[in-house]
C-alpha positions as CSV (number, residue, x, y, z in Angstrom):
1,M,89.3,210.7,62.6
2,T,87.9,207.3,64.8
3,N,86.9,204.6,62.9
4,P,83.5,203.4,63.3
5,R,84.2,200.1,62.3
6,P,85.7,198.2,65.5
7,A,82.4,198.7,67.7
8,G,81.2,197.0,64.6
9,R,83.4,193.8,64.6
10,G,83.0,193.2,68.5
11,R,79.9,192.7,67.9
12,M,80.7,190.5,65.4
13,K,82.9,188.7,67.4
14,L,80.6,187.9,70.2
15,A,77.5,187.1,68.0
16,A,80.1,184.1,66.7
17,R,81.3,183.2,70.0
18,C,77.1,183.1,70.9
19,R,76.2,181.4,68.1
20,V,79.1,178.5,68.1
21,A,77.7,178.1,71.8
22,T,74.2,177.7,70.8
23,E,73.9,175.8,67.7
24,A,76.4,172.9,70.0
25,P,74.2,170.3,71.0
26,A,75.3,170.3,74.9
27,F,73.5,173.2,74.9
28,G,69.9,172.1,73.1
29,L,70.2,169.2,75.6
30,V,70.9,170.8,78.7
31,V,68.2,173.7,78.0
32,F,65.5,170.8,77.1
33,C,66.8,168.9,80.2
34,A,66.1,172.0,82.5
35,I,62.7,172.4,80.7
36,L,61.8,168.9,81.7
37,F,63.3,169.0,85.1
38,N,60.9,172.7,85.7
39,A,58.1,171.1,85.1
40,A,58.6,168.1,87.6
41,L,59.3,170.9,89.9
42,M,55.7,172.1,89.5
43,G,54.4,168.6,89.4
44,A,56.3,168.4,93.3
45,E,55.0,171.4,94.6
46,T,51.0,170.3,94.2
47,Y,52.1,167.4,97.2
48,S,51.3,169.4,100.0
49,G,53.8,167.4,102.4
50,L,56.3,167.5,99.6
51,A,56.2,171.2,98.9
52,H,56.5,171.7,103.2
53,D,59.3,169.8,103.8
54,H,61.3,170.6,101.0
55,Q,60.5,173.7,100.1
56,Q,63.5,175.5,100.2
57,V,65.1,172.8,98.1
58,L,62.5,174.0,95.6
59,R,62.6,177.1,95.8
60,A,66.8,177.2,95.0
61,A,65.8,174.4,92.2
62,E,63.6,176.7,90.9
63,D,66.2,179.5,90.7
64,C,68.7,177.5,89.2
65,C,66.2,176.7,86.3
66,L,65.3,181.0,86.5
67,T,69.5,181.3,86.0
68,L,70.2,178.8,83.2
69,F,66.6,179.8,81.1
70,T,68.0,183.6,81.2
71,V,71.7,183.1,80.6
72,E,70.3,180.6,77.8
73,M,68.2,183.8,76.7
74,L,71.1,186.1,77.1
75,L,73.3,184.1,75.0
76,R,70.7,183.9,72.6
77,L,70.4,187.5,72.5
78,G,74.5,188.3,72.1
79,A,73.9,185.4,68.8
80,F,72.2,188.0,67.2
81,A,74.2,191.2,68.3
82,D,75.3,192.1,64.9
83,R,71.5,192.1,63.5
84,P,69.3,192.4,66.4
85,K,66.6,193.5,64.5
86,A,66.5,189.3,63.2
87,F,66.3,188.7,66.9
88,F,62.5,190.1,67.3
89,R,61.5,188.5,63.9
90,D,61.9,185.2,65.7
91,P,58.1,184.3,66.8
92,W,60.1,181.6,69.4
93,N,62.8,184.4,70.6
94,L,59.4,186.6,71.5
95,F,58.0,183.7,73.0
96,D,61.0,182.5,74.9
97,L,62.0,186.0,75.8
98,A,58.8,186.6,77.3
99,V,58.6,184.0,79.3
100,V,61.6,184.4,81.0
101,A,61.4,188.2,81.3
102,S,58.2,187.5,83.3
103,A,59.3,186.4,86.6
104,F,61.3,189.3,87.0
105,V,58.5,191.4,86.4
106,P,57.4,192.1,90.3
107,L,53.7,191.7,89.6
108,V,53.9,188.6,88.2
109,R,55.8,187.2,91.3
110,E,53.8,188.9,93.9
111,N,50.6,186.6,91.8
112,A,51.5,182.4,92.9
113,T,49.0,181.9,90.5
114,L,50.1,183.8,87.4
115,L,53.4,182.7,88.3
116,R,52.5,179.1,88.3
117,L,50.7,179.8,84.5
118,L,53.6,181.6,83.6
119,R,56.3,178.7,84.7
120,L,53.7,176.1,82.8
121,A,54.2,177.8,79.6
122,R,57.9,177.3,79.9
123,V,56.7,173.3,79.4
124,L,55.9,174.3,75.9
125,R,59.2,176.1,74.8
126,T,60.0,171.4,74.2
127,A,58.5,172.4,71.1
128,R,61.6,174.7,69.9
129,F,63.8,171.7,70.6
130,L,61.3,169.0,68.8
131,P,60.8,169.6,65.1
132,H,58.1,166.5,65.2
133,L,56.2,169.1,68.7
134,R,56.6,173.0,66.4
135,I,54.8,171.0,63.4
136,L,52.1,170.4,65.4
137,L,52.2,173.7,67.2
138,I,52.2,175.4,63.5
139,A,49.6,173.9,62.5
140,V,46.9,174.2,65.5
141,G,48.1,177.8,64.9
142,R,46.9,177.9,61.3
143,S,44.1,175.5,62.3
144,L,42.4,178.3,64.0
145,P,41.1,180.4,61.2
146,G,39.1,177.1,59.9
147,T,38.0,175.9,63.3
148,A,36.7,179.0,63.7
149,S,34.5,178.4,60.8
150,F,34.1,175.3,61.5
151,L,32.9,175.9,65.3
152,F,30.3,178.4,63.9
153,V,28.6,176.5,61.7
154,G,28.4,173.9,64.5
155,A,26.6,176.4,67.0
156,L,24.7,177.2,64.1
157,V,23.7,172.9,63.4
158,L,23.6,172.3,67.5
159,Y,21.0,175.4,68.4
160,V,18.6,174.3,65.3
161,Y,18.5,171.2,66.3
162,A,18.4,172.2,69.6
163,M,14.7,173.8,69.3
164,V,13.6,170.9,67.1
165,G,14.3,169.0,70.4
166,W,12.8,171.6,72.8
167,V,9.7,171.2,70.6
168,C,9.1,167.3,70.6
169,F,10.6,166.3,73.5
170,A,10.2,169.0,75.9
171,G,6.9,167.9,77.6
172,S,7.6,164.7,78.1
173,D,11.4,165.1,79.0
174,P,12.4,168.4,80.5
175,G,15.5,167.0,81.9
176,H,16.7,166.5,78.6
177,Y,15.0,169.0,76.4
178,G,13.2,171.8,79.1
179,S,15.1,174.4,77.7
180,V,17.8,175.5,74.7
181,G,20.6,175.5,76.9
182,R,19.8,172.1,77.5
183,A,18.6,170.1,74.8
184,M,22.2,172.3,73.9
185,L,24.3,171.3,76.3
186,T,22.7,166.8,75.9
187,L,23.3,167.2,71.8
188,F,27.0,168.3,72.6
189,L,27.3,165.6,74.4
190,L,25.7,163.5,72.1
191,T,28.5,164.2,69.8
192,T,30.5,161.6,70.8
193,L,28.1,159.2,70.1
194,D,28.4,158.2,74.2
195,G,24.8,157.8,75.5
196,L,22.7,158.0,72.1
197,T,21.4,154.4,72.6
198,D,20.0,155.6,75.9
199,A,18.9,158.5,74.3
200,V,17.2,157.2,71.3
201,R,15.1,154.8,73.5
202,A,13.7,157.1,75.4
203,G,12.9,159.0,72.2
204,L,11.1,156.2,70.6
205,E,9.2,155.8,73.6
206,I,7.8,159.3,72.7
207,S,7.2,159.0,68.8
208,R,9.0,156.6,66.2
209,L,9.8,159.8,64.3
210,S,12.3,160.5,67.2
211,I,14.4,158.0,64.9
212,V,14.8,160.3,62.6
213,Y,16.1,163.1,64.3
214,Y,18.8,161.1,66.6
215,A,19.9,159.7,63.2
216,S,20.3,162.9,61.3
217,Y,22.0,164.6,63.8
218,A,24.6,161.5,64.5
219,L,24.8,162.0,60.8
220,L,25.6,165.3,60.5
221,A,27.1,166.4,63.7
222,S,29.7,163.3,65.4
223,F,30.3,162.4,61.2
224,V,29.9,164.7,58.4
225,L,31.1,168.1,61.1
226,V,34.2,166.1,62.5
227,N,35.2,164.8,59.6
228,V,35.7,168.5,58.2
229,L,37.6,169.9,61.0
230,I,40.0,167.0,61.0
231,G,40.4,168.1,56.9
232,V,40.9,171.5,58.5
233,V,43.5,170.0,60.9
234,L,45.2,167.8,58.5
235,N,45.7,170.5,55.6
236,S,47.2,173.1,58.4
237,L,49.4,170.4,59.4
238,D,50.6,169.9,55.5
239,E,51.8,173.8,55.1
240,A,53.3,173.4,58.3
241,R,55.0,170.7,57.3
242,E,55.7,172.3,54.1
243,I,57.1,175.3,56.4
244,E,59.1,174.1,58.2
245,E,61.2,171.9,55.1
246,A,61.4,175.5,53.8
247,A,62.9,176.6,56.3
248,D,64.9,173.5,56.6
249,R,66.4,174.9,53.2
250,N,67.2,178.6,53.4
251,P,67.7,179.1,56.8
252,K,66.9,183.0,57.2
253,R,70.3,183.2,59.3
254,P,72.8,181.2,61.1
255,G,72.1,179.6,64.9
256,S,68.5,180.9,64.4
257,P,66.2,177.8,65.6
258,T,63.9,178.6,63.6
259,A,62.7,180.0,60.1
260,G,60.0,182.5,58.1
261,P,57.2,181.1,56.8
262,G,58.9,179.8,54.0
263,P,60.8,180.9,50.7
264,A,60.1,184.8,48.8
265,H,58.1,184.2,45.8
266,G,57.9,186.6,42.9
267,P,60.1,188.2,40.8
268,D,63.1,189.5,43.1
269,A,63.2,186.0,45.0
270,G,66.4,185.2,43.1
271,T,67.9,188.4,43.8
272,A,67.2,188.6,47.4
273,D,67.9,185.3,47.9
274,V,71.9,185.9,46.2
275,K,72.0,189.1,48.6
276,E,71.0,187.3,51.1
277,R,74.0,184.8,50.7
278,I,76.7,187.3,49.1
279,A,75.9,188.9,53.1
280,T,76.2,186.1,54.9
281,A,79.5,185.1,52.9
282,R,80.2,188.5,53.8
283,R,80.0,187.3,57.2
284,A,81.5,184.9,57.5
285,L,84.9,186.3,55.5
286,D,85.1,189.4,58.2
287,D,84.6,186.9,61.2
288,I,87.3,184.5,59.8
289,E,90.1,187.5,59.0
290,A,89.3,189.4,62.6
291,G,90.2,185.9,64.6
292,L,93.7,185.6,62.2
293,D,94.4,189.3,62.6
294,A,93.8,188.2,66.9
295,A,95.7,185.5,66.1
296,D,98.4,187.0,64.8
297,G,98.3,190.7,67.4
298,R,98.1,193.4,64.5
299,P,95.0,194.9,63.4
300,S,92.7,194.2,60.5
301,R,93.9,194.7,57.1
302,R,90.3,196.6,56.3
303,L,91.3,198.9,59.6
304,E,94.9,199.6,58.1
305,A,93.2,200.3,54.5
306,S,90.9,202.7,55.7
307,H,92.7,205.0,57.6
308,S,95.3,205.5,54.6
309,G,94.5,208.1,52.6
310,P,95.2,208.0,48.8
């Protein structure tokens, strides 16, 4: 009877060899330099004269970058040959795969604008090799719910003050407060305090009470709301840093550049951690045994035991 173990052993050998390649510092450095070089190529293409005179060179360089990125993704896929599902659990792997694979989609390749945008997305892949940048991107993603609430409150404040400004200044200053839309645009620009002095002077010519209007808006919009937004981002940054530190302490898989959201919680966390360590140790022993058997030129002892009967 045929034993299905050799096929699994072959995938494990492939995964081990690909992990050795992807974990090498030189591999990450080459890919990182290729991403920067690809970004420089996109910048060079914006100069019409240079792009016209060296069109073939730029196209060949772009093809070389695409070939290198394709080889990189194949190696990363091979590193998870023994556990394919683990590759798709990593958001960074999904992002890299989507960016690289999109260059081979026929409809995308024919659309120059969409292709340039997708090529621009490759620059974001530098976060994979820069831990601090990766933390910032994670923090931005985690701050989106809080930012959405902030935007709603900010829009509400902006609308209320725009309506008050339209009531008070529409007749004397229609250029800035002639409609609620113009008033909201004026107040939005005043959020950065740029031009606030001129606005206060123009308001004082209309009424001395305008100082209350502008002062309250500056305090509420430029200081309170902005500080709230900064607090949301800083809180998300701390959470992202904790996630990254937990991922470094408890990596999900050898060769994976990023880990999951952190260690498990609950009564089964310790058991799951022990089982994961045992499984990792077994895979390492299987790799060592396969290497020794291949060096000796004889079949694995486990394979012999599986064929021998009682």
